[in-house]
C-alpha positions in Angstrom: 20.1 -4.4 21.7 17.6 -3.4 19.0 18.4 0.3 19.2 22.1 -0.3 18.8 21.5 -2.6 15.9 19.3 -0.2 14.0 21.9 2.7 14.7 24.8 0.5 13.6 22.8 -0.7 10.4 21.8 2.8 9.5 25.5 4.0 9.8 26.9 1.0 7.9 24.6 2.0 5.0 25.8 5.5 5.2 22.2 6.9 6.0 21.4 9.8 8.2 18.4 9.5 10.4 16.6 11.8 8.0 17.3 9.6 5.1 16.3 6.4 6.9 13.2 8.2 7.9 12.3 9.1 4.4 12.8 5.5 3.2 10.4 4.2 5.9 7.8 7.0 5.6 8.4 8.3 9.2 9.6 11.4 10.8 13.2 11.7 11.9 12.3 11.9 15.6 10.8 8.3 15.3 14.2 7.1 14.1 15.7 9.0 17.1 13.4 7.4 19.5 14.2 3.8 18.3 17.9 4.6 18.5 17.6 5.9 22.0 15.5 3.1 23.1 12.4 5.4 23.9 10.2 3.4 21.6 10.4 0.3 19.4 9.0 -0.4 16.0 6.1 -2.7 15.4 6.5 -6.0 13.5 5.6 -4.5 10.0 8.0 -1.6 10.5 10.8 -4.0 11.8 10.4 -5.8 8.5 10.7 -2.5 6.7 13.7 -1.5 8.5 15.4 -4.9 7.7 14.6 -4.5 3.9 16.0 -1.0 3.8 19.2 -1.9 5.8 19.4 -5.2 3.9 19.8 -7.2 7.1 17.8 -10.2 8.6 15.3 -9.1 11.2 17.0 -11.6 13.6 20.2 -9.7 13.3 18.3 -6.5 14.2 16.7 -8.1 17.2 20.3 -9.3 18.3 21.4 -12.8 19.2 24.0 -12.2 22.0 22.1 -11.5 25.1 23.8 -14.2 27.3 25.8 -17.3 26.7 23.2 -19.7 28.1 20.2 -18.1 26.5 21.8 -18.0 23.1 19.7 -20.9 21.8 16.5 -19.7 23.2 17.1 -16.3 21.6 18.1 -17.7 18.4 14.9 -19.9 18.3 12.8 -16.9 19.1 14.5 -14.8 16.6 13.9 -17.4 13.9 10.3 -17.7 14.7 9.9 -14.0 14.8 11.7 -13.7 11.5 9.2 -16.4 9.9 6.2 -14.5 11.2 7.6 -11.1 10.0 8.2 -12.7 6.6 4.6 -14.0 6.5 3.3 -10.7 7.5 5.4 -9.0 4.7 3.9 -11.5 2.2 0.5 -10.8 3.3 1.1 -7.0 3.2 2.5 -7.4 -0.4 -0.3 -9.6 -1.5 -2.9 -7.1 -0.2 -1.0 -4.2 -1.9 -1.0 -6.3 -5.2 -4.8 -7.0 -4.9 -5.6 -3.4 -4.3 -3.3 -2.3 -7.1 -5.0 -4.5 -9.6 -8.4 -3.6 -8.2 -7.6 0.1 -9.0 -6.4 -0.8 -12.5 -9.6 -2.7 -13.0 -11.7 0.3 -11.7 -9.9 2.6 -14.1 -10.4 0.2 -17.1 -14.1 -0.1 -16.5 -14.5 3.6 -16.2 -12.8 4.1 -19.5 -14.8 1.3 -21.1 -18.1 2.9 -20.1 -16.9 6.2 -21.3 -16.0 4.8 -24.7 -19.5 3.0 -24.8 -21.2 6.3 -24.0 -19.4 8.0 -26.7 -20.0 5.3 -29.3 -23.8 5.2 -28.3 -23.9 9.0 -28.6 -26.9 9.3 -26.2 -29.2 7.6 -28.7 -32.1 7.6 -26.2 -32.6 11.3 -26.8 -34.3 10.5 -30.1 -36.7 7.9 -28.6 -40.4 8.4 -28.5 -41.0 9.2 -24.9 -44.9 9.1 -25.4 -44.5 5.4 -25.0 -44.3 4.5 -21.2 -41.7 1.8 -21.6 -39.3 3.8 -23.7 -39.9 6.9 -21.4 -38.8 5.0 -18.4 -35.8 3.2 -19.9 -34.8 6.5 -21.6 -35.0 8.5 -18.5 -33.0 5.9 -16.6 -30.4 5.9 -19.2 -30.2 9.7 -19.2 -29.9 9.6 -15.3 -27.1 7.0 -15.4 -25.3 8.9 -18.1 -25.7 12.3 -16.2 -24.6 10.9 -13.0 -21.6 8.9 -14.5 -20.3 11.7 -16.6 -20.1 13.9 -13.4 -18.7 11.4 -11.0 -16.5 9.1 -13.2 -13.7 11.6 -13.6 -13.4 12.1 -9.8 -13.4 8.3 -9.3 -11.0 7.8 -12.2 -8.5 10.4 -10.6 -8.9 8.4 -7.3 -8.2 5.1 -9.1 -5.1 6.5 -10.8 -3.9 7.9 -7.5 -4.6 4.5 -6.0 -2.6 2.8 -8.7 0.5 5.1 -7.9 0.3 4.7 -4.1 0.0 1.0 -4.3 2.9 0.6 -6.8 5.8 -1.5 -5.4 8.3 0.7 -4.0 11.9 0.4 -5.4 
């Protein structure tokens, strides 16, 4: 049932197996296995397939197994659809949280860089013969040295995270 519905939905949208695979971030062979009934997609992938094919999950799962079991299948399909929608919402919420955390990380790094530029390493002119200023100056210098070397790598990772967690159109 599922295999025929995936194939029919794909064909009704005019998609090849390769095009559907690209939209779902899987290889073409995975689509082929689903359509041959050699494997089945998990619940999150089922939601993604339903979104790409613009059809309810219950339609993909099928509702016409036998006349006397139609009501049972419909009830199960509706429950599964609710669960899948909840999983989809949870996945989207997680993606949004990570997206905003990456944005916050990049903003903090940029603000610290701006602060370091404005302060212009003022501790270099301190009197290091005084033990308190020597410790603070050494700590400030160590932080700046480490930050300037690691922050660009973290910033690039944050920007990549922002791009990867963006909502797909």
